C-alpha positions, 0 to 999 in steps of 0.5 A, a space after each residue: 407712313 409717308 405723307 406728302 404734306 401741303 399747306 392746310 386750309 379749310 378745303 383740305 382739312 379732315 372732317 372731325 366731329 365732336 364725338 370722334 374727339 371725345 372718344 379719343 380723349 375717353 379711350 386714351 390714358 394720356 389725357 386726364 379729364 381734370 386737365 381738359 376741364 381746366 381754365 387753360 384748356 377752356 381758353 384754348 377753345 375760344 374762337 379767336 385763340 388760334 389768331 395768336 397761338 396757331 402757326 404753320 399748319 400742314 396736312 397730308 394723306 395716304 390711302 386711309 390716313 390723314 396727318 395734320 401737323 402744326 405749331 402752337 404757341 401758348 397765348 401767354 408766351 407768344 415770344 417763345 418757340 412754338 410747340 410742334 403738334 400732330 394728329 393722325 386720323 384714320 379717315 376710313 374708320 373715322 377715328 383719331 389714332 394719335 395726337 401728340 405735342 413735342 417740346 412741352 413738359 406735359 407732352 408725355 402725359 397728354 398736354 392741352 396743346 393738341 386740343 
């Protein structure tokens, strides 16, 4: 799928509710509940976490899909290169089709950077 990407802001980001997120984690075998319950995952959901950890974010759409791409730097390693993360949503069916992180060791088994 081809997407023309634009800088993301609160006006052009897709609407995703908690039920959609939980359904994705429940049905995706790459994510383990023990990792999602971990302290590092809890820290990444704090309101101010993104102030330091989230870099450039882009959003793009085609007929039914939306992709959001961004860069995430672990809070305790802010001087290292950011991990590239992306999420693909089907906005017609309100489902997350894919969420991935590129570059970290845990990416193959569903890392916490996409949370």
